[in-house]
DSSP file (Angstrom, degrees, kcal/mol; ACC not computed):
  #  RESIDUE AA STRUCTURE BP1 BP2  ACC     N-H-->O    O-->H-N    N-H-->O    O-->H-N    TCO  KAPPA ALPHA  PHI   PSI    X-CA   Y-CA   Z-CA
    1    1 A M     >        0   0    0      0, 0.0     4,-2.3     0, 0.0     5,-0.2   0.000 360.0 360.0 360.0 -42.9   48.6   94.6  113.3
    2    2 A K  H  >  +     0   0    0      1,-0.2     4,-2.8     2,-0.2     5,-0.2   0.896 360.0  50.9 -64.4 -40.1   47.2   98.1  112.8
    3    3 A R  H  > S+     0   0    0      2,-0.2     4,-2.5     1,-0.2    -1,-0.2   0.915 109.7  50.4 -64.3 -40.5   43.7   96.8  112.7
    4    4 A W  H  > S+     0   0    0      2,-0.2     4,-2.0     1,-0.2    -2,-0.2   0.920 112.8  46.1 -62.1 -45.4   44.2   94.9  115.9
    5    5 A L  H  X S+     0   0    0     -4,-2.3     4,-2.4     2,-0.2    -2,-0.2   0.905 112.7  50.1 -65.1 -42.6   45.6   98.0  117.6
    6    6 A L  H  X S+     0   0    0     -4,-2.8     4,-2.4     1,-0.2    -2,-0.2   0.888 109.8  51.2 -63.7 -39.2   42.8  100.1  116.3
    7    7 A A  H  X S+     0   0    0     -4,-2.5     4,-2.4    -5,-0.2    -1,-0.2   0.886 110.0  49.4 -65.4 -38.9   40.2   97.6  117.5
    8    8 A M  H  X S+     0   0    0     -4,-2.0     4,-2.7     2,-0.2     5,-0.2   0.926 111.7  47.9 -65.9 -45.2   41.7   97.5  121.0
    9    9 A V  H  X S+     0   0    0     -4,-2.4     4,-2.4     1,-0.2    -2,-0.2   0.922 113.8  47.4 -62.0 -44.1   41.7  101.4  121.2
   10   10 A F  H  X S+     0   0    0     -4,-2.4     4,-2.3     2,-0.2    -1,-0.2   0.910 112.5  49.5 -63.3 -41.9   38.2  101.5  120.1
   11   11 A G  H  X S+     0   0    0     -4,-2.4     4,-1.6     2,-0.2    -2,-0.2   0.909 112.4  46.8 -64.1 -43.1   37.1   98.8  122.5
   12   12 A L  H  X S+     0   0    0     -4,-2.7     4,-1.0     1,-0.2    -1,-0.2   0.906 112.6  50.4 -64.8 -42.1   38.8  100.5  125.4
   13   13 A G  H  X S+     0   0    0     -4,-2.4     4,-0.6     1,-0.2     3,-0.4   0.887 110.7  49.2 -64.0 -39.1   37.3  103.8  124.5
   14   14 A A  H  < S+     0   0    0     -4,-2.3     3,-0.4     1,-0.2     4,-0.2   0.822 109.9  51.4 -70.1 -30.7   33.8  102.4  124.2
   15   15 A S  H >< S+     0   0    0     -4,-1.6     3,-0.9     1,-0.2     4,-0.4   0.654  91.5  76.9 -83.1 -14.7   34.1  100.6  127.6
   16   16 A C  H >< S+     0   0    0     -4,-1.0     3,-1.1    -3,-0.4    -1,-0.2   0.866  91.2  53.5 -63.7 -35.8   35.1  103.7  129.5
   17   17 A G  G >< S+     0   0    0     -4,-0.6     3,-1.1    -3,-0.4    -1,-0.3   0.677  92.7  74.4 -72.1 -16.5   31.6  105.2  129.6
   18   18 A A  G <  S+     0   0    0     -3,-0.9    -1,-0.2     1,-0.2    -2,-0.2   0.681  87.3  61.8 -72.5 -15.0   30.3  102.0  131.1
   19   19 A H  G <  S+     0   0    0     -3,-1.1    -1,-0.2    -4,-0.4     2,-0.2   0.591  76.1 108.4 -87.6  -9.8   31.8  102.8  134.5
   20   20 A A    <   -     0   0    0     -3,-1.1     2,-0.4    -4,-0.2    -3,-0.0  -0.476  68.5-130.8 -70.7 135.0   29.8  106.0  135.0
   21   21 A A        -     0   0    0     -2,-0.2     2,-0.5    36,-0.1    -1,-0.1  -0.695  18.9-162.0 -89.1 137.8   27.1  105.7  137.6
   22   22 A I        -     0   0    0     -2,-0.4     2,-0.3     2,-0.0    -2,-0.0  -0.982  13.7-135.6-122.9 125.7   23.6  106.8  136.8
   23   23 A D        -     0   0    0     -2,-0.5     2,-0.5     2,-0.0    39,-0.0  -0.620  17.4-167.1 -78.0 133.3   21.1  107.5  139.5
   24   24 A T        +     0   0    0     -2,-0.3     2,-0.4     2,-0.0    -2,-0.0  -0.955  11.9 173.3-123.8 112.9   17.6  106.1  138.9
   25   25 A F        -     0   0    0     -2,-0.5     2,-0.4     8,-0.0    41,-0.0  -0.913  22.8-141.3-116.9 144.0   14.9  107.4  141.1
   26   26 A T        -     0   0    0     -2,-0.4     2,-0.3     2,-0.0    -2,-0.0  -0.883  19.4-161.6-104.8 139.7   11.2  106.8  140.8
   27   27 A F        -     0   0    0     -2,-0.4     3,-0.1     1,-0.1     4,-0.0  -0.862  25.7-133.8-122.1 152.4    8.9  109.6  141.6
   28   28 A A  S    S+     0   0    0     -2,-0.3     2,-0.3     1,-0.1    -1,-0.1   0.811  89.6   3.7 -73.6 -29.5    5.2  109.7  142.5
   29   29 A S  S  > S-     0   0    0      1,-0.1     4,-1.7    -3,-0.0    -1,-0.1  -0.957  71.2-109.4-149.5 166.9    4.6  112.5  140.0
   30   30 A D  H  > S+     0   0    0     -2,-0.3     4,-2.5     1,-0.2     5,-0.2   0.839 117.7  58.7 -66.6 -32.5    6.2  114.7  137.4
   31   31 A A  H  > S+     0   0    0      2,-0.2     4,-2.3     1,-0.2    -1,-0.2   0.895 105.4  48.9 -63.4 -40.1    5.9  117.7  139.8
   32   32 A Q  H  > S+     0   0    0      2,-0.2     4,-2.3     1,-0.2    -1,-0.2   0.894 110.5  51.0 -66.3 -40.4    8.0  115.8  142.3
   33   33 A R  H  X S+     0   0    0     -4,-1.7     4,-2.3     2,-0.2    -2,-0.2   0.908 110.2  49.6 -61.7 -42.1   10.6  114.9  139.7
   34   34 A E  H  X S+     0   0    0     -4,-2.5     4,-2.4     2,-0.2    -2,-0.2   0.899 109.6  50.7 -65.2 -41.0   10.8  118.6  138.7
   35   35 A R  H  X S+     0   0    0     -4,-2.3     4,-2.7     2,-0.2     5,-0.2   0.911 109.8  52.0 -60.8 -42.2   11.3  119.6  142.3
   36   36 A F  H  X S+     0   0    0     -4,-2.3     4,-2.6     1,-0.2    -2,-0.2   0.935 111.2  46.0 -59.2 -47.8   14.1  117.1  142.6
   37   37 A H  H  X S+     0   0    0     -4,-2.3     4,-1.4     1,-0.2    -1,-0.2   0.885 113.4  49.1 -66.9 -38.3   15.8  118.4  139.6
   38   38 A E  H  X S+     0   0    0     -4,-2.4     4,-1.7     2,-0.2    -1,-0.2   0.919 113.0  47.5 -65.9 -43.2   15.4  122.0  140.7
   39   39 A L  H  X S+     0   0    0     -4,-2.7     4,-0.9     1,-0.2    14,-0.2   0.929 112.0  48.2 -64.9 -45.4   16.8  121.2  144.2
   40   40 A T  H  < S+     0   0    0     -4,-2.6    14,-1.8     1,-0.2    13,-0.7   0.764 112.6  50.3 -69.9 -23.1   19.8  119.3  142.9
   41   41 A K  H  < S+     0   0    0     -4,-1.4    -1,-0.2    -5,-0.2    -2,-0.2   0.792 111.8  46.4 -80.5 -30.8   20.6  122.1  140.5
   42   42 A E  H  < S+     0   0    0     -4,-1.7    53,-1.3    -3,-0.2     2,-0.4   0.521 100.0  78.6 -92.3  -5.2   20.4  124.9  143.1
   43   43 A L  B  < S-A   94   0A   0     -4,-0.9    10,-2.3    51,-0.2    11,-0.3  -0.877  75.1-133.5-108.4 139.2   22.5  123.1  145.8
   44   44 A R  B     -B   52   0B   0     49,-3.7     8,-0.3    -2,-0.4    -2,-0.1  -0.618  21.7-112.4 -91.4 144.3   26.3  122.9  145.6
   45   45 A C     >  -     0   0    0      6,-2.9     4,-2.0    -2,-0.3     6,-0.3  -0.610  19.7-142.2 -72.3 127.3   28.3  119.8  146.2
   46   46 A P  T  4 S+     0   0    0      0, 0.0    -1,-0.1     0, 0.0    -2,-0.0   0.784  98.7  39.4 -63.4 -26.4   30.3  120.1  149.4
   47   47 A K  T  4 S+     0   0    0      1,-0.1    -2,-0.0     4,-0.1    -3,-0.0   0.905 118.6  41.9 -88.9 -46.2   33.3  118.3  147.9
   48   48 A C  T  4 S-     0   0    0      1,-0.1     2,-0.6     3,-0.1    -1,-0.1   0.819  81.2-166.1 -74.6 -31.2   33.4  119.6  144.4
   49   49 A Q  S  < S+     0   0    0     -4,-2.0    -1,-0.1     2,-0.2    -5,-0.0   0.102  77.7  50.2  70.1 -21.7   32.7  123.2  145.5
   50   50 A N  S    S+     0   0    0     -2,-0.6     2,-0.4     2,-0.1    -1,-0.2   0.171  97.7  74.4-131.1  19.3   31.9  124.5  142.0
   51   51 A Q  S    S-     0   0    0     -6,-0.3    -6,-2.9     3,-0.0    -2,-0.2  -0.957  76.3-120.1-127.7 148.8   29.4  121.9  140.8
   52   52 A D  B  >  -B   44   0B   0     -2,-0.4     4,-1.3    -8,-0.3     3,-0.4  -0.389  33.6-105.6 -80.2 168.3   25.8  121.4  141.7
   53   53 A I  T  4 S+     0   0    0    -10,-2.3   -12,-0.2   -13,-0.7    12,-0.1   0.836 117.6  59.0 -63.3 -33.7   24.7  118.2  143.3
   54   54 A A  T  4 S+     0   0    0    -14,-1.8    -1,-0.2   -11,-0.3   -13,-0.1   0.871 113.0  36.4 -66.0 -37.2   23.0  117.1  140.0
   55   55 A D  T  4 S+     0   0    0     -3,-0.4    -1,-0.2   -15,-0.3    -2,-0.2   0.620  94.8 101.3 -93.2 -14.0   26.2  117.2  138.0
   56   56 A S     <  -     0   0    0     -4,-1.3   -12,-0.0     1,-0.1    -3,-0.0  -0.468  50.4-164.2 -79.2 142.4   28.7  116.0  140.5
   57   57 A N        +     0   0    0     -2,-0.2    -1,-0.1     4,-0.1   -36,-0.1   0.318  51.1 123.6-100.8   5.7   30.0  112.4  140.5
   58   58 A A  S  > S-     0   0    0      1,-0.1     4,-1.8    -5,-0.0     3,-0.4  -0.338  71.6-122.0 -66.3 146.9   31.4  112.7  144.1
   59   59 A P  H  > S+     0   0    0      0, 0.0     4,-2.1     0, 0.0     5,-0.1   0.852 112.3  55.5 -59.5 -34.1   30.1  110.1  146.5
   60   60 A I  H  > S+     0   0    0      2,-0.2     4,-2.3     1,-0.2     5,-0.1   0.860 104.6  53.5 -68.2 -32.4   28.8  112.7  148.8
   61   61 A A  H  > S+     0   0    0     -3,-0.4     4,-2.4     2,-0.2    -1,-0.2   0.899 108.2  50.0 -66.8 -39.9   26.7  114.2  146.0
   62   62 A A  H  X S+     0   0    0     -4,-1.8     4,-2.1     2,-0.2    -2,-0.2   0.910 110.9  50.1 -63.7 -41.4   25.2  110.8  145.3
   63   63 A D  H  X S+     0   0    0     -4,-2.1     4,-2.4     1,-0.2    -2,-0.2   0.901 110.7  49.3 -61.4 -42.1   24.4  110.5  149.0
   64   64 A L  H  X S+     0   0    0     -4,-2.3     4,-2.7     2,-0.2    -2,-0.2   0.878 108.4  52.7 -68.2 -37.0   22.8  114.0  149.0
   65   65 A R  H  X S+     0   0    0     -4,-2.4     4,-2.4     2,-0.2    -1,-0.2   0.923 111.2  47.4 -64.0 -41.4   20.7  113.1  145.9
   66   66 A R  H  X S+     0   0    0     -4,-2.1     4,-2.5     2,-0.2    -2,-0.2   0.908 112.5  49.9 -63.6 -39.8   19.4  110.0  147.7
   67   67 A E  H  X S+     0   0    0     -4,-2.4     4,-2.4     2,-0.2    -2,-0.2   0.901 110.7  48.6 -66.9 -41.0   18.7  112.0  150.8
   68   68 A I  H  X S+     0   0    0     -4,-2.7     4,-2.3     2,-0.2    -1,-0.2   0.923 111.9  50.1 -62.9 -44.2   16.8  114.7  148.8
   69   69 A H  H  X S+     0   0    0     -4,-2.4     4,-2.3     1,-0.2    -2,-0.2   0.916 110.9  49.2 -60.6 -43.6   14.8  111.9  147.1
   70   70 A R  H  X S+     0   0    0     -4,-2.5     4,-1.5     1,-0.2    -2,-0.2   0.921 111.7  48.5 -61.0 -45.5   14.0  110.3  150.5
   71   71 A M  H  <>S+     0   0    0     -4,-2.4     5,-2.2     1,-0.2     4,-0.3   0.846 110.3  51.1 -68.5 -33.8   12.9  113.7  151.9
   72   72 A L  H ><5S+     0   0    0     -4,-2.3     3,-1.3     1,-0.2    -1,-0.2   0.904 107.7  53.2 -67.3 -40.0   10.7  114.4  148.9
   73   73 A E  H 3<5S+     0   0    0     -4,-2.3    -2,-0.2     1,-0.3    -1,-0.2   0.826 105.0  55.2 -62.3 -31.0    9.1  110.9  149.2
   74   74 A Q  T 3<5S-     0   0    0     -4,-1.5    -1,-0.3    -5,-0.2    -2,-0.2   0.545 120.3-112.0 -79.3  -7.3    8.3  111.8  152.9
   75   75 A G  T < 5 +     0   0    0     -3,-1.3    -3,-0.2    -4,-0.3    -2,-0.1   0.668  60.0 157.5  89.1  16.5    6.5  114.9  151.7
   76   76 A Q      < -     0   0    0     -5,-2.2    -1,-0.2     1,-0.1     2,-0.1  -0.429  40.6-114.4 -75.7 151.0    8.9  117.6  153.0
   77   77 A S     >  -     0   0    0     -2,-0.1     4,-2.0     1,-0.1     5,-0.2  -0.299  24.8-107.5 -79.6 167.0    8.8  121.0  151.4
   78   78 A D  H  > S+     0   0    0      1,-0.2     4,-2.6     2,-0.2     5,-0.2   0.877 120.7  54.2 -61.2 -38.7   11.7  122.5  149.4
   79   79 A E  H  > S+     0   0    0      1,-0.2     4,-2.6     2,-0.2    -1,-0.2   0.901 107.6  49.6 -64.2 -41.0   12.4  124.9  152.3
   80   80 A Q  H  > S+     0   0    0      2,-0.2     4,-2.2     1,-0.2    -1,-0.2   0.902 111.7  48.7 -64.7 -40.8   12.7  122.0  154.8
   81   81 A I  H  X S+     0   0    0     -4,-2.0     4,-2.1     2,-0.2    -2,-0.2   0.937 113.4  46.2 -66.0 -46.1   15.1  120.1  152.6
   82   82 A V  H  X S+     0   0    0     -4,-2.6     4,-2.7     1,-0.2    -2,-0.2   0.909 112.0  51.2 -62.8 -42.1   17.3  123.2  152.0
   83   83 A E  H  X S+     0   0    0     -4,-2.6     4,-2.5     1,-0.2    -1,-0.2   0.886 108.7  52.4 -63.1 -38.1   17.2  124.0  155.8
   84   84 A F  H  X S+     0   0    0     -4,-2.2     4,-1.5     2,-0.2    -1,-0.2   0.925 112.7  43.7 -62.0 -44.5   18.3  120.4  156.6
   85   85 A L  H  X S+     0   0    0     -4,-2.1     4,-3.0     2,-0.2     5,-0.3   0.861 113.6  50.7 -71.7 -35.0   21.2  120.6  154.2
   86   86 A V  H  X S+     0   0    0     -4,-2.7     4,-2.5     2,-0.2    -2,-0.2   0.899 109.0  52.2 -67.3 -39.2   22.2  124.1  155.4
   87   87 A A  H  < S+     0   0    0     -4,-2.5    -2,-0.2    -5,-0.2    -1,-0.2   0.859 117.7  38.7 -64.0 -34.0   22.1  122.9  159.0
   88   88 A R  H  < S+     0   0    0     -4,-1.5    -2,-0.2    -5,-0.2    -1,-0.2   0.885 135.1  16.9 -82.3 -41.2   24.4  120.0  158.1
   89   89 A Y  H  < S-     0   0    0     -4,-3.0     3,-0.4     1,-0.3    -3,-0.2   0.460 101.6-122.8-115.1  -5.1   26.8  121.7  155.6
   90   90 A G    ><  -     0   0    0     -4,-2.5     3,-1.5    -5,-0.3    -1,-0.3  -0.205  50.6 -51.4  86.0 176.5   26.3  125.4  156.2
   91   91 A D  G >  S+     0   0    0      1,-0.3     3,-1.6     2,-0.1    -1,-0.2   0.602 118.4  87.3 -65.1 -11.0   25.3  128.2  153.8
   92   92 A F  G 3  S+     0   0    0     -3,-0.4    -1,-0.3     1,-0.3    -2,-0.1   0.807  76.6  64.9 -59.6 -30.1   28.1  126.9  151.5
   93   93 A V  G <  S+     0   0    0     -3,-1.5   -49,-3.7    -8,-0.1     2,-0.4   0.650  89.7  81.4 -73.3 -10.6   25.7  124.4  149.9
   94   94 A R  B <   -A   43   0A   0     -3,-1.6   -51,-0.2   -51,-0.2   -52,-0.0  -0.747  68.1-153.3 -90.5 139.1   23.6  127.2  148.5
   95   95 A Y  S    S+     0   0    0    -53,-1.3    -1,-0.1    -2,-0.4   -52,-0.1   0.801  98.0  38.8 -75.5 -28.6   24.7  128.9  145.3
   96   96 A K  S    S-     0   0    0    -54,-0.3    -1,-0.3    -3,-0.1     3,-0.1  -0.800  85.9-160.7-120.7  87.6   22.9  132.0  146.5
   97   97 A P        -     0   0    0      0, 0.0    -5,-0.0     0, 0.0    -6,-0.0  -0.304  30.0 -96.1 -66.8 153.9   23.4  132.4  150.3
   98   98 A P        -     0   0    0      0, 0.0     2,-0.8     0, 0.0     5,-0.1  -0.295  36.8-107.8 -69.0 154.9   21.0  134.6  152.2
   99   99 A L        +     0   0    0     -3,-0.1     2,-0.2     3,-0.1     5,-0.0  -0.760  65.1 127.0 -85.1 111.6   21.9  138.2  152.9
  100  100 A D  S  > S-     0   0    0     -2,-0.8     4,-0.9    -3,-0.0     3,-0.5  -0.820  75.4 -75.1-147.3-172.3   22.7  138.5  156.7
  101  101 A A  T  4 S+     0   0    0     -2,-0.2     4,-0.4     1,-0.2     3,-0.3   0.843 127.9  50.4 -61.7 -34.5   25.5  139.8  158.9
  102  102 A R  T  4 S+     0   0    0      1,-0.2    -1,-0.2     2,-0.1     4,-0.2   0.789 118.5  36.4 -75.8 -27.4   27.7  136.8  158.1
  103  103 A T  T  > S+     0   0    0     -3,-0.5     4,-2.0     1,-0.1    -1,-0.2   0.348  85.4  99.5-109.0   6.6   27.3  137.1  154.4
  104  104 A A  H  X S+     0   0    0     -4,-0.9     4,-3.1    -3,-0.3     5,-0.4   0.897  84.3  51.2 -60.8 -39.8   27.2  140.9  153.9
  105  105 A L  H  > S+     0   0    0     -4,-0.4     4,-2.2     1,-0.2    -1,-0.2   0.881 108.3  52.8 -64.1 -37.5   30.9  141.0  152.9
  106  106 A L  H  4 S+     0   0    0     -4,-0.2    -1,-0.2     2,-0.2    -2,-0.2   0.893 116.6  38.4 -62.9 -40.5   30.2  138.2  150.3
  107  107 A W  H  < S+     0   0    0     -4,-2.0     4,-0.3     1,-0.1    -2,-0.2   0.896 132.2  23.4 -78.4 -42.4   27.4  140.2  148.8
  108  108 A Y  H  X S+     0   0    0     -4,-3.1     4,-2.3    -5,-0.2    -3,-0.2   0.514  98.7  88.4-106.2  -7.0   28.8  143.7  149.0
  109  109 A G  H  X S+     0   0    0     -4,-2.2     4,-2.8    -5,-0.4     5,-0.2   0.928  88.0  49.3 -61.6 -48.3   32.6  143.1  149.1
  110  110 A P  H  > S+     0   0    0      0, 0.0     4,-2.3     0, 0.0    -1,-0.2   0.925 113.3  46.8 -58.8 -43.2   33.2  143.1  145.4
  111  111 A A  H  > S+     0   0    0     -4,-0.3     4,-2.5     2,-0.2    -2,-0.2   0.901 112.7  51.0 -64.9 -38.4   31.3  146.3  144.9
  112  112 A G  H  X S+     0   0    0     -4,-2.3     4,-2.6     2,-0.2    -1,-0.2   0.909 110.4  48.1 -63.7 -43.1   33.1  147.9  147.8
  113  113 A L  H  X S+     0   0    0     -4,-2.8     4,-2.2     2,-0.2    -1,-0.2   0.892 112.1  49.7 -65.8 -38.8   36.5  146.9  146.4
  114  114 A L  H  X S+     0   0    0     -4,-2.3     4,-2.3    -5,-0.2    -2,-0.2   0.927 111.9  48.1 -64.4 -44.9   35.6  148.3  143.0
  115  115 A L  H  X S+     0   0    0     -4,-2.5     4,-2.6     1,-0.2    -2,-0.2   0.912 111.2  50.3 -61.7 -43.7   34.4  151.5  144.5
  116  116 A A  H  X S+     0   0    0     -4,-2.6     4,-2.7     1,-0.2    -1,-0.2   0.899 110.5  50.5 -62.8 -40.2   37.6  151.8  146.6
  117  117 A G  H  X S+     0   0    0     -4,-2.2     4,-2.5     2,-0.2    -1,-0.2   0.917 111.0  47.6 -61.9 -44.7   39.7  151.2  143.5
  118  118 A V  H  X S+     0   0    0     -4,-2.3     4,-2.3     2,-0.2    -2,-0.2   0.911 113.6  47.9 -64.8 -41.5   37.8  153.9  141.5
  119  119 A L  H  X S+     0   0    0     -4,-2.6     4,-2.4     2,-0.2    -2,-0.2   0.922 112.1  49.8 -64.8 -43.6   38.2  156.4  144.4
  120  120 A G  H  X S+     0   0    0     -4,-2.7     4,-2.0     1,-0.2    -2,-0.2   0.910 111.3  48.6 -61.7 -42.6   41.9  155.6  144.7
  121  121 A L  H  X S+     0   0    0     -4,-2.5     4,-2.4     1,-0.2    -1,-0.2   0.901 110.5  51.8 -63.4 -40.7   42.4  156.0  141.0
  122  122 A G  H  X S+     0   0    0     -4,-2.3     4,-2.4     1,-0.2    -2,-0.2   0.896 108.3  50.8 -62.6 -40.4   40.6  159.3  141.1
  123  123 A V  H  X S+     0   0    0     -4,-2.4     4,-2.2     2,-0.2    -1,-0.2   0.908 111.0  49.0 -63.0 -42.7   42.7  160.6  144.0
  124  124 A I  H  X S+     0   0    0     -4,-2.0     4,-2.2     2,-0.2    -2,-0.2   0.921 111.7  48.3 -63.7 -44.9   45.9  159.7  142.1
  125  125 A V  H  X S+     0   0    0     -4,-2.4     4,-2.3     2,-0.2    -2,-0.2   0.923 111.9  49.3 -63.1 -44.5   44.7  161.4  138.9
  126  126 A V  H  X S+     0   0    0     -4,-2.4     4,-2.0     1,-0.2    -2,-0.2   0.920 111.7  48.9 -62.0 -44.0   43.7  164.6  140.8
  127  127 A R  H  X S+     0   0    0     -4,-2.2     4,-2.0     1,-0.2    -1,-0.2   0.895 111.1  49.5 -63.3 -41.3   47.0  164.8  142.6
  128  128 A R  H  X S+     0   0    0     -4,-2.2     4,-2.7     1,-0.2    -1,-0.2   0.897 109.8  51.4 -66.8 -39.0   49.0  164.3  139.3
  129  129 A R  H  X S+     0   0    0     -4,-2.3     4,-2.3     1,-0.2    -1,-0.2   0.904 109.0  51.1 -65.7 -38.0   47.0  167.1  137.6
  130  130 A R  H  X S+     0   0    0     -4,-2.0     4,-1.2     1,-0.2    -1,-0.2   0.928 112.9  45.3 -63.2 -43.6   47.7  169.5  140.4
  131  131 A V  H  < S+     0   0    0     -4,-2.0    -2,-0.2     1,-0.2    -1,-0.2   0.897 114.4  48.4 -68.8 -39.7   51.4  168.8  140.3
  132  132 A E  H  < S+     0   0    0     -4,-2.7    -1,-0.2     1,-0.2    -2,-0.2   0.854 114.5  45.5 -68.2 -35.1   51.5  169.0  136.5
  133  133 A N  H  < S+     0   0    0     -4,-2.3    -1,-0.2    -5,-0.2    -2,-0.2   0.656  94.2  93.0 -83.7 -16.2   49.6  172.3  136.4
  134  134 A A  S  < S-     0   0    0     -4,-1.2     5,-0.1    -5,-0.2    -4,-0.0  -0.497  88.4-100.8 -77.9 146.4   51.6  174.0  139.2
  135  135 A P    >>  -     0   0    0      0, 0.0     4,-0.7     0, 0.0     3,-0.7  -0.291  33.3-113.0 -62.6 155.4   54.6  176.2  138.3
  136  136 A A  G >4 S+     0   0    0      1,-0.3     3,-0.9     2,-0.2     4,-0.3   0.873 115.6  49.0 -61.4 -40.5   57.9  174.5  138.7
  137  137 A D  G >4 S+     0   0    0      1,-0.2     3,-0.8     2,-0.2    -1,-0.3   0.730 102.6  63.1 -74.4 -19.8   59.1  176.7  141.5
  138  138 A A  G <4 S+     0   0    0     -3,-0.7    -1,-0.2     1,-0.2    -2,-0.2   0.679  92.8  64.9 -75.1 -16.2   55.8  176.2  143.4
  139  139 A R  G << S+     0   0    0     -3,-0.9     2,-0.3    -4,-0.7    -1,-0.2   0.664  92.5  75.5 -79.5 -15.6   56.6  172.5  143.7
  140  140 A L  S <  S-     0   0    0     -3,-0.8     2,-0.1    -4,-0.3     0, 0.0  -0.725  77.3-128.5-100.8 146.4   59.7  173.1  145.9
  141  141 A T     >  -     0   0    0     -2,-0.3     4,-2.4     1,-0.1     5,-0.2  -0.340  34.6-101.3 -78.1 170.6   59.8  174.1  149.6
  142  142 A D  H  > S+     0   0    0      1,-0.2     4,-2.3     2,-0.2     5,-0.2   0.906 124.0  50.5 -60.8 -42.3   61.8  177.1  150.8
  143  143 A D  H  > S+     0   0    0      1,-0.2     4,-2.3     2,-0.2    -1,-0.2   0.898 110.6  49.7 -62.0 -40.1   64.6  174.9  152.0
  144  144 A E  H  > S+     0   0    0      2,-0.2     4,-2.5     1,-0.2    -1,-0.2   0.888 109.2  51.9 -67.1 -38.1   64.7  173.0  148.7
  145  145 A R  H  X S+     0   0    0     -4,-2.4     4,-2.6     2,-0.2    -2,-0.2   0.920 110.9  47.7 -63.3 -42.2   64.8  176.3  146.8
  146  146 A L  H  X S+     0   0    0     -4,-2.3     4,-2.2     2,-0.2    -2,-0.2   0.921 113.2  47.5 -64.9 -42.9   67.8  177.5  148.9
  147  147 A R  H  X S+     0   0    0     -4,-2.3     4,-2.4     2,-0.2    -1,-0.2   0.886 112.2  50.1 -65.0 -39.2   69.6  174.3  148.5
  148  148 A L  H  X S+     0   0    0     -4,-2.5     4,-2.6     2,-0.2     5,-0.2   0.913 109.8  50.4 -64.4 -43.1   69.0  174.3  144.7
  149  149 A A  H  X S+     0   0    0     -4,-2.6     4,-2.5     1,-0.2    -2,-0.2   0.912 111.4  49.1 -61.6 -41.4   70.3  177.9  144.5
  150  150 A A  H  X S+     0   0    0     -4,-2.2     4,-2.5     1,-0.2    -2,-0.2   0.915 112.0  48.0 -66.6 -42.2   73.4  176.9  146.4
  151  151 A L  H  X S+     0   0    0     -4,-2.4     4,-2.3     2,-0.2    -2,-0.2   0.891 112.4  48.8 -65.3 -38.7   74.0  173.9  144.2
  152  152 A L  H  X S+     0   0    0     -4,-2.6     4,-2.5     2,-0.2    -2,-0.2   0.904 111.8  49.2 -67.6 -40.0   73.5  176.0  141.0
  153  153 A A  H  X S+     0   0    0     -4,-2.5     4,-2.3    -5,-0.2    -2,-0.2   0.921 111.7  49.2 -63.3 -43.1   75.9  178.6  142.4
  154  154 A Q  H  X S+     0   0    0     -4,-2.5     4,-2.2     1,-0.2    -2,-0.2   0.894 111.2  49.8 -61.7 -41.6   78.5  175.9  143.2
  155  155 A E  H  X S+     0   0    0     -4,-2.3     4,-2.1     2,-0.2    -1,-0.2   0.900 110.0  51.2 -64.4 -41.5   78.1  174.4  139.7
  156  156 A E  H  X S+     0   0    0     -4,-2.5     4,-1.7     2,-0.2    -2,-0.2   0.907 110.7  47.5 -62.6 -42.9   78.5  177.9  138.1
  157  157 A R  H  X S+     0   0    0     -4,-2.3     4,-1.9     1,-0.2    -1,-0.2   0.885 110.7  52.8 -64.7 -38.7   81.7  178.5  140.1
  158  158 A D  H  X S+     0   0    0     -4,-2.2     4,-0.8     1,-0.2    -2,-0.2   0.879 110.0  47.3 -67.0 -37.2   83.0  175.1  139.2
  159  159 A T  H  < S+     0   0    0     -4,-2.1    -1,-0.2     1,-0.2    -2,-0.2   0.822 111.7  50.6 -74.3 -29.0   82.5  175.7  135.5
  160  160 A Q  H  < S+     0   0    0     -4,-1.7    -2,-0.2     1,-0.2    -1,-0.2   0.833 105.8  56.7 -74.8 -32.1   84.1  179.1  135.6
  161  161 A D  H  <        0   0    0     -4,-1.9    -1,-0.2     1,-0.3    -2,-0.2   0.745 360.0 360.0 -71.1 -22.3   87.2  177.7  137.4
  162  162 A R     <        0   0    0     -4,-0.8    -1,-0.3    -5,-0.1    -2,-0.1   0.476 360.0 360.0 -78.1 360.0   87.8  175.2  134.6
C-alpha cells in the first residue's frame, strides 16, 4: 500500500511540470535572438508588475513575447519596439523609466524623503541639546516662574500647618 501511494505521489509530482508552457521562437540570427532576450528581460509584465516579460507566465506576457518576436522579424529597432509598448502600456513597462517631469518624483523622491528625515532628526537633536544645556530656571517663562513660586509657597504653608 505504501509503495502504491508513493508511486502515485511521484507520478503526480512528475506530471506537474508537463503543464508549463514553453515559447519556441525561431530567429534569423543569433544577434536577433540576443536582442529578443535583452528586450524581454528589460520590459516589465503589465499583469505581474514585478517580473519581466521573459520570466512571466501570464497570458499577456506570452502575447508580448510573440509581439516582440513579430516586430523583430519585421526588422524594427529596439527603440521602435520599446516605444510601441510604452505607447500601449505606458512607462510602467520599463524597469528604468525616462527622467522627465512626470517621473521626477519617482527618481528623486526617495532621496528627498531621506534628506527630509535627516534634517528633521537634526532639528530635533539640536533642540534637545539646547534644552538640556540651558539652566533650569531659563526654561520657564516669567508667568511660569511666578506660578511656581506661588505653588511652592502654598506647599510650604501647608506643610507648616500640619
